[in-house]
C-alpha positions in Angstrom: 37.9 11.7 52.5 39.7 13.2 55.7 38.0 13.0 58.9 37.2 16.6 60.0 36.5 17.4 63.6 33.3 19.3 64.3 33.4 22.8 65.7 32.6 23.0 69.3 30.3 25.4 71.3 32.2 28.3 72.9 31.1 31.0 75.2 33.9 33.5 76.5 33.0 36.1 78.9 35.1 39.3 79.2 36.8 38.1 82.4 37.8 34.8 80.9 40.4 36.1 78.6 42.5 39.1 79.4 44.1 41.5 76.8 47.7 40.4 76.3 50.9 41.5 74.6 52.6 39.1 72.2 50.3 39.2 69.3 51.2 40.0 65.7 51.9 43.9 66.5 54.0 45.0 69.7 51.9 48.3 69.8 48.6 46.4 70.2 47.2 44.2 72.8 45.1 41.2 71.9 42.2 39.2 73.7 41.5 35.8 72.4 37.8 34.9 72.1 38.2 31.1 72.0 37.1 30.6 68.4 40.4 29.1 67.2 40.2 26.4 69.7 36.5 25.8 69.1 37.0 25.6 65.3 40.2 23.5 65.5 42.1 26.3 63.9 39.7 27.1 61.1 39.0 30.6 62.3 40.4 32.9 64.8 38.3 35.8 66.3 40.2 38.3 68.6 39.8 41.9 70.0 42.7 44.2 69.1 43.2 47.3 71.2 45.8 50.2 70.9 48.5 49.9 73.4 51.1 52.5 72.4 51.0 55.5 70.2 51.4 55.0 66.4 55.0 55.6 65.3 55.6 53.7 62.1 52.5 51.6 62.0 52.4 48.0 60.6 54.4 48.5 57.5 53.4 47.4 54.0 52.1 43.7 54.2 49.6 41.2 53.0 48.0 38.2 54.7 47.8 34.6 53.5 44.2 34.1 54.5 40.9 33.0 52.9 38.8 35.4 54.9 39.7 38.5 57.0 37.3 41.2 58.4 38.0 44.1 60.9 34.9 45.6 62.7 35.8 48.7 64.4 34.3 48.7 67.9 35.8 52.0 69.3 37.7 54.8 68.1 39.3 54.9 64.6 42.2 53.7 62.4 43.6 54.8 59.1 44.7 52.3 56.6 46.1 52.4 53.2 44.7 49.7 51.0 46.8 49.8 47.8 47.2 53.5 47.1 43.9 54.5 48.8 43.6 55.9 52.3 40.7 54.5 54.2 39.3 55.9 57.6 37.7 53.1 59.5 35.6 54.3 62.4 33.5 52.7 65.1 30.6 50.8 63.5 32.6 50.2 60.2 33.3 46.8 58.9 36.1 46.2 56.4 36.4 42.9 54.5 40.1 42.7 53.5 40.3 40.7 50.2 42.7 37.9 50.3 46.3 39.1 49.5 45.4 42.9 49.5 48.4 45.1 50.3 47.8 47.2 53.2 49.3 49.4 55.9 47.5 50.4 59.2 49.5 53.6 59.8 47.4 55.7 62.3 44.9 55.0 65.1 43.2 56.7 68.1 44.0 56.1 71.8 40.7 54.2 72.2 40.9 52.2 69.1 39.6 48.7 69.5 38.3 46.3 66.7 37.1 42.8 66.3 39.2 40.8 63.9 38.1 37.5 62.3 40.3 35.5 60.1 40.4 32.1 58.5 42.5 30.2 59.0 43.5 31.0 62.6 47.2 30.6 61.9 47.2 33.0 58.8 50.5 34.4 57.7 51.5 38.1 57.4 54.1 38.8 54.7 55.9 42.2 54.4 55.7 43.6 50.9 57.0 46.6 48.9 54.3 49.3 49.1 52.8 51.0 46.1 53.0 54.6 47.5 54.0 56.8 50.3 52.1 56.7 53.6 50.9 59.8 55.5 52.4 60.5 59.0 50.4 59.3 62.1 48.5 61.8 64.3 50.6 62.4 67.5 48.8 61.5 70.7 
């Protein structure tokens, strides 16, 4: 049996971790919430905020992850999940099933969501999409 490190207590205030570029997408900025460190990489929790207007979006992709939720805090985003367009608005929660093909193609200027994923070092893999994607709304 492998020895597993216990998770640690974590308390991160808004001024402790700033929004930064350099995350998965260059048109978003990310704020780490300290959960990856506290769980020794089992889970990541981060805030994701729109930084630039949508042009081409994320492209079709899937994640190698056991668990992935998006909770929209502000604004809205339009996703394709398979061949279904889904509008995710403030207050909505989406549980992205492992491996689901998806494409975030449009979002509001004020879009901000909480993303929780396990494991913290999940992979994003580009895939061939099942359908055409609508154009984003110009800012």
